[in-house]
Each structure stands twice: as C-alpha cells, then as structure tokens.
DSSP file (Angstrom, degrees, kcal/mol; ACC not computed):
  #  RESIDUE AA STRUCTURE BP1 BP2  ACC     N-H-->O    O-->H-N    N-H-->O    O-->H-N    TCO  KAPPA ALPHA  PHI   PSI    X-CA   Y-CA   Z-CA
    1    1 A M              0   0    0      0, 0.0     2,-0.8     0, 0.0    37,-0.1   0.000 360.0 360.0 360.0 137.7   74.7  162.7 -220.9
    2    2 A N        +     0   0    0      1,-0.1    55,-0.1     2,-0.0    27,-0.0  -0.749 360.0 165.4 -89.0 109.8   78.1  161.1 -220.2
    3    3 A N        +     0   0    0     -2,-0.8     2,-0.4     2,-0.0    -1,-0.1   0.319  46.1 101.5-102.7   6.0   80.0  163.1 -217.5
    4    4 A Y        -     0   0    0      6,-0.0     2,-0.4     3,-0.0    23,-0.1  -0.785  49.6-169.8-100.1 133.8   82.6  160.5 -216.8
    5    5 A Q    >   -     0   0    0     -2,-0.4     3,-2.0    21,-0.0    19,-0.3  -0.930  35.0 -98.1-119.0 144.2   86.2  160.7 -218.2
    6    6 A V  T 3  S+     0   0    0     -2,-0.4    19,-0.2     1,-0.3     3,-0.1  -0.386 111.8  21.1 -60.2 132.0   88.8  157.9 -218.1
    7    7 A G  T 3  S+     0   0    0     17,-3.1    -1,-0.3     1,-0.3     2,-0.1   0.211  91.6 133.8  92.6 -13.7   91.1  158.5 -215.1
    8    8 A Q    <   -     0   0    0     -3,-2.0    16,-2.5    16,-0.1     2,-0.5  -0.440  54.8-130.9 -70.0 139.6   88.6  160.7 -213.3
    9    9 A L  E     -A   23   0A   0     14,-0.2     2,-0.3    -2,-0.1    14,-0.2  -0.815  30.6-174.0 -89.4 129.7   88.1  160.1 -209.5
   10   10 A I  E     -A   22   0A   0     12,-2.8    12,-2.0    -2,-0.5     2,-1.3  -0.874  33.8-102.2-125.0 158.4   84.4  159.8 -208.6
   11   11 A Q  E     +A   21   0A   0     -2,-0.3     2,-0.3    10,-0.2    10,-0.2  -0.658  67.6 128.5 -82.2  92.0   82.6  159.5 -205.3
   12   12 A K        -     0   0    0     -2,-1.3     2,-0.4     8,-0.7    -2,-0.1  -0.986  57.4-117.4-140.3 143.4   81.6  155.8 -205.2
   13   13 A R        -     0   0    0     -2,-0.3     2,-0.3    31,-0.0     7,-0.2  -0.700  24.0-126.4 -87.5 129.9   82.2  153.4 -202.3
   14   14 A C     >  -     0   0    0      5,-2.5     4,-1.1    -2,-0.4    36,-0.0  -0.554  11.0-146.6 -69.0 132.5   84.5  150.4 -202.9
   15   15 A T  T  4 S+     0   0    0     -2,-0.3    -1,-0.1     2,-0.1    -2,-0.0   0.590  93.5  47.1 -79.5  -9.4   82.7  147.2 -201.9
   16   16 A S  T  4 S+     0   0    0      3,-0.1    -1,-0.1    33,-0.1    -3,-0.0   0.897 132.0   8.3 -95.3 -55.0   86.0  145.6 -200.8
   17   17 A C  T  4 S-     0   0    0      2,-0.1    -2,-0.1    32,-0.0    -4,-0.0   0.445  92.3-123.8-110.6  -1.6   87.8  148.2 -198.7
   18   18 A Y     <  +     0   0    0     -4,-1.1    -3,-0.1     1,-0.2     2,-0.1   0.708  48.9 164.5  65.6  23.4   85.1  150.8 -198.4
   19   19 A N        -     0   0    0      1,-0.1    -5,-2.5     2,-0.1    -1,-0.2  -0.432  39.4-133.1 -64.6 147.5   87.2  153.6 -199.8
   20   20 A N  S    S+     0   0    0     -7,-0.2    -8,-0.7    -2,-0.1     2,-0.4   0.560  80.7  55.7 -85.1  -8.8   85.1  156.6 -200.8
   21   21 A Q  E     -A   11   0A   0    -10,-0.2     2,-0.3   -12,-0.0    25,-0.3  -0.959  55.8-177.3-128.7 144.5   86.7  157.2 -204.3
   22   22 A V  E     -A   10   0A   0    -12,-2.0   -12,-2.8    -2,-0.4     2,-0.4  -0.951  25.0-123.0-131.7 155.8   87.2  155.1 -207.4
   23   23 A A  E     -AB   9  43A   0     20,-3.1    20,-2.3    -2,-0.3     2,-0.4  -0.813  25.4-118.9-100.6 138.6   88.9  155.8 -210.7
   24   24 A V  E     + B   0  42A   0    -16,-2.5   -17,-3.1    -2,-0.4    18,-0.3  -0.629  32.5 174.1 -76.6 125.3   87.1  155.5 -214.0
   25   25 A L  E     -     0   0A   0     16,-3.2     2,-0.3    -2,-0.4    17,-0.2   0.814  64.0  -5.5 -96.5 -40.9   88.8  152.9 -216.2
   26   26 A K  E     - B   0  41A   0     15,-1.5    15,-2.7   -21,-0.1     2,-0.4  -0.990  52.4-156.9-157.9 145.9   86.4  152.7 -219.2
   27   27 A V  E     - B   0  40A   0     -2,-0.3     2,-0.4    13,-0.2    13,-0.2  -0.991  14.8-178.3-130.8 123.6   83.0  154.1 -220.2
   28   28 A D  E     - B   0  39A   0     11,-2.4    11,-3.3    -2,-0.4     2,-0.4  -0.958  22.6-132.7-121.5 140.2   80.8  152.3 -222.9
   29   29 A R  E     - B   0  38A   0     -2,-0.4     2,-0.5     9,-0.2     9,-0.2  -0.774  19.9-162.8 -88.9 133.6   77.4  153.4 -224.2
   30   30 A K  E     - B   0  37A   0      7,-3.4     7,-2.6    -2,-0.4     2,-0.5  -0.980   3.7-154.7-119.1 124.9   74.7  150.7 -224.3
   31   31 A D  E     - B   0  36A   0     -2,-0.5     5,-0.2     5,-0.2     2,-0.2  -0.880  14.7-179.0-103.0 125.5   71.6  151.2 -226.4
   32   32 A F        -     0   0    0      3,-2.8     5,-0.0    -2,-0.5     0, 0.0  -0.463  46.9 -82.3-108.4-176.2   68.5  149.3 -225.5
   33   33 A N  S    S+     0   0    0      1,-0.2     3,-0.1    -2,-0.2    -2,-0.0   0.917 121.1   4.9 -56.9 -48.8   65.1  149.3 -227.2
   34   34 A E  S    S+     0   0    0      1,-0.1     2,-0.3    -3,-0.0    -1,-0.2   0.634 128.9  33.4-114.1 -18.7   63.7  152.5 -225.7
   35   35 A K        -     0   0    0     22,-0.0    -3,-2.8     2,-0.0     2,-0.3  -0.878  62.1-134.1-137.7 165.9   66.6  154.0 -223.6
   36   36 A S  E     +B   31   0A   0     -2,-0.3    21,-2.0    -5,-0.2    22,-0.4  -0.879  22.5 178.5-118.6 154.8   70.4  154.3 -223.5
   37   37 A A  E     -BC  30  56A   0     -7,-2.6    -7,-3.4    -2,-0.3     2,-0.4  -0.932  25.0-120.3-146.6 168.3   72.7  153.8 -220.6
   38   38 A F  E     -BC  29  55A   0     17,-3.3    17,-3.4    -2,-0.3     2,-0.6  -0.962  13.6-148.8-116.6 132.7   76.4  154.0 -219.8
   39   39 A F  E     -BC  28  54A   0    -11,-3.3   -11,-2.4    -2,-0.4     2,-0.5  -0.903  21.4-163.3 -98.8 118.4   78.4  151.0 -218.5
   40   40 A I  E     -BC  27  53A   0     13,-3.1    13,-1.8    -2,-0.6     2,-0.5  -0.906  10.0-160.6-113.5 123.4   81.1  152.3 -216.3
   41   41 A W  E     +BC  26  52A   0    -15,-2.7   -16,-3.2    -2,-0.5   -15,-1.5  -0.882  20.2 177.0 -99.2 130.5   84.2  150.3 -215.2
   42   42 A T  E     -BC  24  51A   0      9,-2.8     9,-2.8    -2,-0.5     2,-0.4  -0.865  18.0-153.3-130.4 163.7   86.0  151.6 -212.2
   43   43 A Q  E     -BC  23  50A   0    -20,-2.3   -20,-3.1    -2,-0.3     7,-0.2  -0.999  22.0-122.1-139.9 136.8   88.9  150.6 -210.0
   44   44 A C     >  -     0   0    0      5,-2.4     4,-1.6    -2,-0.4   -22,-0.2  -0.632  13.5-151.2 -75.5 127.4   89.7  151.4 -206.3
   45   45 A P  T  4 S+     0   0    0      0, 0.0    -1,-0.1     0, 0.0   -23,-0.1   0.697  92.6  52.0 -72.7 -17.2   93.0  153.2 -206.0
   46   46 A E  T  4 S+     0   0    0    -25,-0.3   -24,-0.1     3,-0.1    -2,-0.0   0.942 129.2   9.1 -82.6 -52.7   93.5  151.8 -202.5
   47   47 A C  T  4 S-     0   0    0      2,-0.1    -1,-0.1   -28,-0.0     0, 0.0   0.587  92.0-122.9-109.2 -13.2   93.0  148.0 -203.0
   48   48 A G     <  +     0   0    0     -4,-1.6     2,-0.2     1,-0.3     0, 0.0   0.520  53.5 156.3  84.4   5.2   92.8  147.7 -206.8
   49   49 A M        -     0   0    0     -6,-0.1    -5,-2.4     1,-0.1     2,-0.3  -0.449  36.0-135.8 -68.2 134.5   89.4  146.1 -206.8
   50   50 A N  E     -C   43   0A   0     -7,-0.2     2,-0.3    -2,-0.2    -7,-0.2  -0.709  24.7-178.9 -92.5 144.1   87.5  146.5 -210.1
   51   51 A H  E     -C   42   0A   0     -9,-2.8    -9,-2.8    -2,-0.3     2,-0.3  -0.918  10.3-160.2-135.0 159.7   83.8  147.4 -210.2
   52   52 A S  E     -C   41   0A   0     -2,-0.3     2,-0.3   -11,-0.2   -11,-0.2  -0.987   8.1-178.1-141.3 153.2   81.2  148.0 -212.9
   53   53 A E  E     -C   40   0A   0    -13,-1.8   -13,-3.1    -2,-0.3     2,-0.6  -0.989  24.1-135.9-153.0 139.2   77.9  149.8 -212.9
   54   54 A L  E     -C   39   0A   0     -2,-0.3   -15,-0.2   -15,-0.2    -2,-0.0  -0.883  29.0-172.5 -96.9 118.0   75.1  150.5 -215.4
   55   55 A M  E     -C   38   0A   0    -17,-3.4   -17,-3.3    -2,-0.6    -2,-0.0  -0.923  24.6-116.0-115.2 134.8   74.1  154.1 -215.2
   56   56 A P  E     -C   37   0A   0      0, 0.0   -19,-0.2     0, 0.0     3,-0.2  -0.361  18.5-130.0 -65.8 147.8   71.1  155.6 -217.1
   57   57 A E  S    S-     0   0    0    -21,-2.0     2,-0.3     1,-0.3   -20,-0.1   0.926  86.5 -13.8 -64.6 -44.3   71.9  158.2 -219.7
   58   58 A K  S    S-     0   0    0    -22,-0.4     2,-0.4    -3,-0.0    -1,-0.3  -0.981  70.3-115.6-155.4 151.6   69.3  160.6 -218.2
   59   59 A M        -     0   0    0     -2,-0.3     2,-0.2    -3,-0.2     0, 0.0  -0.753  28.5-136.2 -90.9 132.3   66.5  160.3 -215.8
   60   60 A D    >   -     0   0    0     -2,-0.4     3,-1.2     1,-0.1    -1,-0.0  -0.588  11.5-132.7 -83.0 148.5   63.0  161.0 -217.1
   61   61 A N  T 3  S+     0   0    0      1,-0.2    -1,-0.1    -2,-0.2    -2,-0.0   0.696 107.1  63.4 -69.3 -18.0   60.6  163.1 -215.1
   62   62 A N  T 3  S+     0   0    0      2,-0.0    -1,-0.2     0, 0.0     2,-0.0   0.423  72.8 126.1 -87.9   1.0   58.0  160.3 -215.7
   63   63 A D    <   -     0   0    0     -3,-1.2    -4,-0.0     1,-0.1     0, 0.0  -0.356  54.4-148.7 -60.6 138.3   60.0  157.7 -213.8
   64   64 A K        +     0   0    0      2,-0.0    -1,-0.1    -2,-0.0     2,-0.1   0.158  49.6 135.3 -95.2  17.2   57.9  156.1 -211.1
   65   65 A R        -     0   0    0      1,-0.1     2,-0.2     2,-0.0    -2,-0.0  -0.412  57.8-117.2 -70.8 141.5   60.8  155.5 -208.7
   66   66 A S        -     0   0    0      1,-0.1    -1,-0.1    -2,-0.1    -2,-0.0  -0.549  16.5-161.5 -77.7 141.2   60.2  156.3 -205.1
   67   67 A T              0   0    0     -2,-0.2    -1,-0.1     1,-0.1    -2,-0.0   0.408 360.0 360.0-101.1  -0.2   62.4  159.1 -203.6
   68   68 A S              0   0    0      0, 0.0    -1,-0.1     0, 0.0    -2,-0.0   0.441 360.0 360.0 -99.4 360.0   61.8  158.1 -200.0
C-alpha cells in the first residue's frame, strides 16, 4: 500500500548532510513478475540532495529475511 504523498516529509537520513527528514518528490509503482513495489524519489530540504529508493508494496509473512 502506498502511504507516501508528494510534498510529505518522511523520516529518512540524507546521505549527504545526514539530515533526518527528506521530502517526497515523486512516487511510481513498479510491477515485477510476482510482486509490486514503489520507487520513491526524495529531496533533502537542507542541502537539496536527491535520493531514490525502491520500497516493497507490502511485506509477506513468508519472507525469509532475518530480523536480528
């Protein structure tokens, strides 16, 4: 589910100036063979650095990822 709105400030660390918040610039849905994801473009309000991140649409309970 897409919880990100354009202009929204979210808690992500800027890799350039280490500011704790970035603003959402654009959100695109990407469909793959078995799953969907959202590609999120963000910008740091402090230094202006642009970032992007691929986020899963939803996490399955069957994911084998380690939580430790």
